[in-house]
LUMLO-556175 format. One record per residue (C-alpha): residue in one letter; z, y, x. Coordinates in nm, 3 decimals, decimal comma, always signed. Layout:
% LUMLO-556175
<r code="A" w="Z" v="Y" u="X"/>
...
***
This chain:
% LUMLO-556175
<r code="M" w="+13,059" v="+13,281" u="+10,737"/>
<r code="E" w="+13,014" v="+13,607" u="+10,929"/>
<r code="R" w="+13,207" v="+13,798" u="+10,663"/>
<r code="N" w="+13,517" v="+13,576" u="+10,691"/>
<r code="G" w="+13,516" v="+13,552" u="+11,069"/>
<r code="P" w="+13,705" v="+13,253" u="+11,215"/>
<r code="G" w="+13,807" v="+13,142" u="+10,866"/>
<r code="G" w="+13,445" v="+13,119" u="+10,752"/>
<r code="P" w="+13,346" v="+12,775" u="+10,887"/>
<r code="P" w="+13,651" v="+12,592" u="+10,743"/>
<r code="R" w="+13,593" v="+12,748" u="+10,401"/>
<r code="A" w="+13,222" v="+12,671" u="+10,416"/>
<r code="A" w="+13,296" v="+12,310" u="+10,512"/>
<r code="L" w="+13,541" v="+12,272" u="+10,224"/>
<r code="L" w="+13,291" v="+12,417" u="+9,975"/>
<r code="L" w="+13,025" v="+12,179" u="+10,107"/>
<r code="G" w="+13,270" v="+11,892" u="+10,071"/>
<r code="L" w="+13,337" v="+11,987" u="+9,708"/>
<r code="G" w="+12,964" v="+12,012" u="+9,647"/>
<r code="I" w="+12,904" v="+11,667" u="+9,793"/>
<r code="A" w="+13,178" v="+11,521" u="+9,576"/>
<r code="F" w="+13,006" v="+11,649" u="+9,260"/>
<r code="Q" w="+12,644" v="+11,607" u="+9,377"/>
<r code="P" w="+12,557" v="+11,417" u="+9,698"/>
<r code="L" w="+12,239" v="+11,624" u="+9,734"/>
<r code="A" w="+12,465" v="+11,885" u="+9,893"/>
<r code="L" w="+12,460" v="+11,667" u="+10,206"/>
<r code="L" w="+12,132" v="+11,838" u="+10,294"/>
<r code="G" w="+12,312" v="+12,172" u="+10,329"/>
<r code="I" w="+12,560" v="+12,059" u="+10,596"/>
<r code="A" w="+12,338" v="+12,091" u="+10,904"/>
<r code="P" w="+12,180" v="+12,431" u="+10,822"/>
<r code="V" w="+12,518" v="+12,586" u="+10,740"/>
<r code="L" w="+12,722" v="+12,442" u="+11,027"/>
<r code="A" w="+12,450" v="+12,423" u="+11,295"/>
<r code="R" w="+12,576" v="+12,741" u="+11,461"/>
<r code="L" w="+12,897" v="+12,565" u="+11,563"/>
<r code="T" w="+12,954" v="+12,352" u="+11,870"/>
<r code="W" w="+12,985" v="+11,975" u="+11,827"/>
<r code="R" w="+13,360" v="+11,996" u="+11,890"/>
<r code="A" w="+13,410" v="+12,270" u="+11,633"/>
<r code="A" w="+13,199" v="+12,086" u="+11,376"/>
<r code="T" w="+13,391" v="+11,763" u="+11,434"/>
<r code="R" w="+13,718" v="+11,940" u="+11,353"/>
<r code="L" w="+13,577" v="+12,027" u="+11,010"/>
<r code="L" w="+13,468" v="+11,672" u="+10,931"/>
<r code="W" w="+13,775" v="+11,592" u="+10,722"/>
<r code="R" w="+13,705" v="+11,892" u="+10,498"/>
<r code="L" w="+13,360" v="+11,749" u="+10,424"/>
<r code="V" w="+13,486" v="+11,398" u="+10,355"/>
<r code="L" w="+13,818" v="+11,454" u="+10,176"/>
<r code="P" w="+13,685" v="+11,569" u="+9,834"/>
<r code="S" w="+13,452" v="+11,269" u="+9,810"/>
<r code="L" w="+13,732" v="+11,032" u="+9,904"/>
<r code="V" w="+13,948" v="+11,178" u="+9,629"/>
<r code="V" w="+13,670" v="+11,117" u="+9,377"/>
<r code="L" w="+13,589" v="+10,765" u="+9,502"/>
<r code="V" w="+13,932" v="+10,623" u="+9,578"/>
<r code="L" w="+13,994" v="+10,484" u="+9,228"/>
<r code="P" w="+13,647" v="+10,323" u="+9,188"/>
<r code="L" w="+13,672" v="+10,178" u="+9,539"/>
<r code="V" w="+14,009" v="+10,022" u="+9,460"/>
<r code="A" w="+13,912" v="+9,898" u="+9,114"/>
<r code="E" w="+13,557" v="+9,773" u="+9,188"/>
<r code="T" w="+13,499" v="+9,783" u="+9,562"/>
<r code="H" w="+13,184" v="+9,572" u="+9,576"/>
<r code="R" w="+13,010" v="+9,740" u="+9,284"/>
<r code="T" w="+13,097" v="+10,091" u="+9,403"/>
<r code="L" w="+12,968" v="+10,025" u="+9,756"/>
<r code="F" w="+12,656" v="+9,864" u="+9,610"/>
<r code="V" w="+12,575" v="+10,177" u="+9,411"/>
<r code="L" w="+12,656" v="+10,412" u="+9,700"/>
<r code="V" w="+12,450" v="+10,226" u="+9,959"/>
<r code="R" w="+12,162" v="+10,074" u="+9,759"/>
<r code="Q" w="+12,136" v="+10,353" u="+9,498"/>
<r code="P" w="+11,966" v="+10,134" u="+9,235"/>
<r code="F" w="+11,716" v="+10,255" u="+8,979"/>
<r code="Q" w="+11,493" v="+10,096" u="+8,717"/>
<r code="P" w="+11,124" v="+10,162" u="+8,790"/>
<r code="R" w="+11,042" v="+10,119" u="+8,423"/>
<r code="S" w="+11,261" v="+10,419" u="+8,334"/>
<r code="I" w="+11,148" v="+10,676" u="+8,588"/>
<r code="S" w="+10,832" v="+10,856" u="+8,702"/>
<r code="F" w="+10,647" v="+10,692" u="+8,989"/>
<r code="T" w="+10,583" v="+10,839" u="+9,335"/>
<r code="P" w="+10,360" v="+10,710" u="+9,617"/>
<r code="L" w="+10,668" v="+10,542" u="+9,767"/>
<r code="T" w="+10,795" v="+10,371" u="+9,452"/>
<r code="H" w="+10,634" v="+10,041" u="+9,549"/>
<r code="V" w="+10,797" v="+10,036" u="+9,895"/>
<r code="A" w="+11,148" v="+10,060" u="+9,751"/>
<r code="P" w="+11,333" v="+9,732" u="+9,814"/>
<r code="V" w="+11,379" v="+9,505" u="+9,514"/>
<r code="I" w="+11,751" v="+9,442" u="+9,470"/>
<r code="G" w="+11,755" v="+9,271" u="+9,131"/>
<r code="P" w="+11,559" v="+9,201" u="+8,812"/>
<r code="D" w="+11,380" v="+9,525" u="+8,722"/>
<r code="L" w="+11,595" v="+9,698" u="+8,981"/>
<r code="A" w="+11,492" v="+9,875" u="+9,304"/>
<r code="G" w="+11,688" v="+10,064" u="+9,566"/>
<r code="G" w="+11,633" v="+10,426" u="+9,663"/>
<r code="G" w="+11,887" v="+10,431" u="+9,945"/>
<r code="P" w="+11,661" v="+10,375" u="+10,250"/>
<r code="T" w="+11,420" v="+10,664" u="+10,194"/>
<r code="R" w="+11,704" v="+10,898" u="+10,100"/>
<r code="L" w="+11,877" v="+10,814" u="+10,426"/>
<r code="V" w="+11,556" v="+10,904" u="+10,611"/>
<r code="T" w="+11,540" v="+11,242" u="+10,437"/>
<r code="I" w="+11,904" v="+11,315" u="+10,522"/>
<r code="V" w="+11,831" v="+11,244" u="+10,889"/>
<r code="L" w="+11,514" v="+11,457" u="+10,887"/>
<r code="G" w="+11,688" v="+11,742" u="+10,706"/>
<r code="A" w="+11,983" v="+11,732" u="+10,946"/>
<r code="A" w="+11,752" v="+11,734" u="+11,248"/>
<r code="L" w="+11,554" v="+12,029" u="+11,110"/>
<r code="G" w="+11,869" v="+12,221" u="+11,023"/>
<r code="A" w="+12,027" v="+12,164" u="+11,363"/>
<r code="L" w="+11,708" v="+12,254" u="+11,549"/>
<r code="V" w="+11,634" v="+12,577" u="+11,364"/>
<r code="C" w="+11,971" v="+12,709" u="+11,250"/>
<r code="H" w="+12,153" v="+12,657" u="+11,578"/>
<r code="R" w="+11,951" v="+12,950" u="+11,716"/>
<r code="R" w="+11,879" v="+13,143" u="+11,397"/>
<r code="H" w="+12,167" v="+13,133" u="+11,153"/>
<r code="D" w="+12,105" v="+13,438" u="+10,937"/>
<r code="L" w="+12,142" v="+13,372" u="+10,565"/>
<r code="P" w="+11,767" v="+13,380" u="+10,472"/>
<r code="T" w="+11,685" v="+13,131" u="+10,748"/>
<r code="V" w="+11,969" v="+12,896" u="+10,649"/>
<r code="L" w="+11,863" v="+12,902" u="+10,284"/>
<r code="A" w="+11,495" v="+12,856" u="+10,368"/>
<r code="V" w="+11,564" v="+12,556" u="+10,592"/>
<r code="T" w="+11,787" v="+12,409" u="+10,322"/>
<r code="A" w="+11,503" v="+12,451" u="+10,071"/>
<r code="I" w="+11,266" v="+12,269" u="+10,307"/>
<r code="A" w="+11,520" v="+11,986" u="+10,343"/>
<r code="F" w="+11,536" v="+11,952" u="+9,963"/>
<r code="F" w="+11,156" v="+11,949" u="+9,953"/>
<r code="L" w="+11,145" v="+11,665" u="+10,206"/>
<r code="R" w="+11,389" v="+11,475" u="+9,988"/>
<r code="V" w="+11,159" v="+11,509" u="+9,687"/>
<r code="L" w="+10,848" v="+11,436" u="+9,894"/>
<r code="L" w="+10,987" v="+11,102" u="+10,020"/>
<r code="E" w="+11,154" v="+11,003" u="+9,694"/>
<r code="T" w="+11,088" v="+10,656" u="+9,549"/>
<r code="E" w="+11,175" v="+10,768" u="+9,195"/>
<r code="L" w="+11,133" v="+11,108" u="+9,041"/>
<r code="N" w="+11,333" v="+11,285" u="+8,777"/>
<r code="W" w="+11,249" v="+11,649" u="+8,729"/>
<r code="Y" w="+11,599" v="+11,773" u="+8,807"/>
<r code="Y" w="+11,549" v="+11,644" u="+9,163"/>
<r code="L" w="+11,324" v="+11,947" u="+9,209"/>
<r code="W" w="+11,577" v="+12,205" u="+9,092"/>
<r code="P" w="+11,733" v="+12,297" u="+9,430"/>
<r code="V" w="+11,395" v="+12,403" u="+9,572"/>
<r code="P" w="+11,307" v="+12,660" u="+9,302"/>
<r code="A" w="+11,669" v="+12,778" u="+9,284"/>
<r code="L" w="+11,673" v="+12,870" u="+9,653"/>
<r code="C" w="+11,316" v="+13,002" u="+9,654"/>
<r code="L" w="+11,381" v="+13,231" u="+9,357"/>
<r code="V" w="+11,674" v="+13,390" u="+9,541"/>
<r code="L" w="+11,483" v="+13,429" u="+9,866"/>
<r code="S" w="+11,159" v="+13,557" u="+9,708"/>
<r code="A" w="+11,354" v="+13,813" u="+9,504"/>
<r code="R" w="+11,487" v="+13,949" u="+9,835"/>
<r code="R" w="+11,132" v="+13,992" u="+9,967"/>
<r code="N" w="+10,927" v="+14,171" u="+9,702"/>
<r code="T" w="+10,814" v="+14,156" u="+9,340"/>
<r code="T" w="+10,482" v="+13,986" u="+9,419"/>
<r code="R" w="+10,647" v="+13,695" u="+9,597"/>
<r code="F" w="+10,903" v="+13,658" u="+9,321"/>
<r code="A" w="+10,629" v="+13,653" u="+9,056"/>
<r code="L" w="+10,440" v="+13,388" u="+9,254"/>
<r code="C" w="+10,754" v="+13,175" u="+9,276"/>
<r code="V" w="+10,822" v="+13,214" u="+8,903"/>
<r code="A" w="+10,464" v="+13,115" u="+8,819"/>
<r code="A" w="+10,491" v="+12,801" u="+9,033"/>
<r code="L" w="+10,823" v="+12,719" u="+8,868"/>
<r code="V" w="+10,672" v="+12,747" u="+8,520"/>
<r code="V" w="+10,390" v="+12,511" u="+8,618"/>
<r code="S" w="+10,638" v="+12,263" u="+8,766"/>
<r code="M" w="+10,840" v="+12,273" u="+8,444"/>
<r code="V" w="+10,531" v="+12,191" u="+8,238"/>
<r code="L" w="+10,432" v="+11,908" u="+8,474"/>
<r code="G" w="+10,780" v="+11,772" u="+8,529"/>
<r code="D" w="+10,904" v="+11,751" u="+8,173"/>
<r code="R" w="+10,760" v="+11,404" u="+8,113"/>
<r code="R" w="+10,773" v="+11,045" u="+8,237"/>
<r code="V" w="+10,457" v="+10,955" u="+8,427"/>
<r code="H" w="+10,354" v="+10,625" u="+8,587"/>
<r code="Q" w="+10,009" v="+10,746" u="+8,696"/>
<r code="I" w="+10,063" v="+10,949" u="+9,013"/>
<r code="V" w="+9,701" v="+11,024" u="+9,108"/>
<r code="L" w="+9,689" v="+11,378" u="+8,968"/>
<r code="W" w="+10,040" v="+11,444" u="+8,845"/>
<r code="W" w="+10,241" v="+11,390" u="+9,164"/>
<r code="P" w="+10,017" v="+11,596" u="+9,400"/>
<r code="A" w="+10,012" v="+11,881" u="+9,148"/>
<r code="L" w="+10,390" v="+11,876" u="+9,120"/>
<r code="M" w="+10,432" v="+11,875" u="+9,499"/>
<r code="A" w="+10,182" v="+12,161" u="+9,522"/>
<r code="T" w="+10,405" v="+12,377" u="+9,302"/>
<r code="L" w="+10,693" v="+12,320" u="+9,543"/>
<r code="V" w="+10,472" v="+12,413" u="+9,838"/>
<r code="V" w="+10,375" v="+12,738" u="+9,664"/>
<r code="M" w="+10,743" v="+12,816" u="+9,609"/>
<r code="L" w="+10,816" v="+12,761" u="+9,977"/>
<r code="L" w="+10,518" v="+12,974" u="+10,079"/>
<r code="S" w="+10,650" v="+13,255" u="+9,860"/>
<r code="V" w="+10,953" v="+13,287" u="+10,088"/>
<r code="G" w="+10,776" v="+13,228" u="+10,421"/>
<r code="P" w="+10,610" v="+13,472" u="+10,662"/>
<r code="S" w="+10,313" v="+13,664" u="+10,527"/>
<r code="P" w="+9,964" v="+13,516" u="+10,590"/>
<r code="R" w="+9,875" v="+13,828" u="+10,790"/>
<r code="R" w="+10,160" v="+13,756" u="+11,030"/>
<r code="W" w="+10,046" v="+13,395" u="+11,081"/>
<r code="F" w="+9,685" v="+13,513" u="+11,130"/>
<r code="T" w="+9,794" v="+13,765" u="+11,392"/>
<r code="R" w="+9,988" v="+13,499" u="+11,584"/>
<r code="V" w="+9,702" v="+13,250" u="+11,578"/>
<r code="S" w="+9,447" v="+13,515" u="+11,679"/>
<r code="S" w="+9,660" v="+13,636" u="+11,970"/>
<r code="R" w="+9,698" v="+13,282" u="+12,102"/>
<r code="R" w="+9,324" v="+13,213" u="+12,078"/>
<r code="E" w="+9,242" v="+13,536" u="+12,259"/>
<r code="G" w="+9,500" v="+13,462" u="+12,526"/>
<r code="T" w="+9,702" v="+13,772" u="+12,448"/>
<r code="G" w="+10,074" v="+13,762" u="+12,407"/>
<r code="P" w="+10,388" v="+13,960" u="+12,468"/>
<r code="A" w="+10,377" v="+14,176" u="+12,779"/>
<r code="G" w="+10,739" v="+14,116" u="+12,874"/>
<r code="P" w="+10,683" v="+13,917" u="+13,197"/>
<r code="V" w="+10,416" v="+14,165" u="+13,320"/>
<r code="E" w="+10,650" v="+14,458" u="+13,272"/>
<r code="C" w="+10,923" v="+14,278" u="+13,463"/>
<r code="D" w="+10,689" v="+14,216" u="+13,760"/>
<r code="V" w="+10,602" v="+14,582" u="+13,768"/>
<r code="M" w="+10,952" v="+14,714" u="+13,722"/>
<r code="V" w="+11,108" v="+14,517" u="+14,007"/>
<r code="P" w="+10,917" v="+14,689" u="+14,290"/>
<r code="V" w="+10,951" v="+15,028" u="+14,121"/>
<r code="A" w="+11,326" v="+14,984" u="+14,101"/>
<r code="A" w="+11,329" v="+14,900" u="+14,473"/>
<r code="G" w="+11,143" v="+15,219" u="+14,555"/>
<r code="V" w="+10,808" v="+15,053" u="+14,623"/>
<r code="T" w="+10,490" v="+15,162" u="+14,452"/>
<r code="P" w="+10,307" v="+14,862" u="+14,298"/>
***
């Protein structure tokens, strides 16, 4: 968006709209990408986000309105045909051998949007935007009521790009976690006791591979415990009387 100047946000919104039309998971990228804009500026781009999906859905909505809205809102799935998660049993029953994944997915969209708006409104550099988007995709998987392995794909895709920008060690760690997730995910599992936590752990490792170094976190925690922090305010108190010609 910085490269294209004023034309960046409209193009980004249109690309997001095209992404949503092909894969609704792209909804999780709206807030991190557009959070830098004001509410008024973002509202002007709303039609670019919605138009591609309307083009795709107009014929199904006209031909089978009730069925199309049912699928869009309830997002049905068959528990017998998917891998279980801890939230599978809280999914509302909407028919014989049919449950709905819509409610929890709506929650993840709200959480992802809130996180993206909170973080990326102040820090909208590309690594931060991609990292927050990866976290939003992780929340979506974490709160999912059904699990197919391709639901995980956005997290490793973003983490591979970000870890490659950091260093070889982080990239190797991310690749190793991805290989483990591929081995664990390429199956249909109804026993979640060991499988699901292990699969989520691989995603956490991928996210850690693109986060701040442990030494940086340790330094921050240690400085807070010791009561030390940035000396900015102290310097300002000293500099004011000096500037006025008074010796502190």
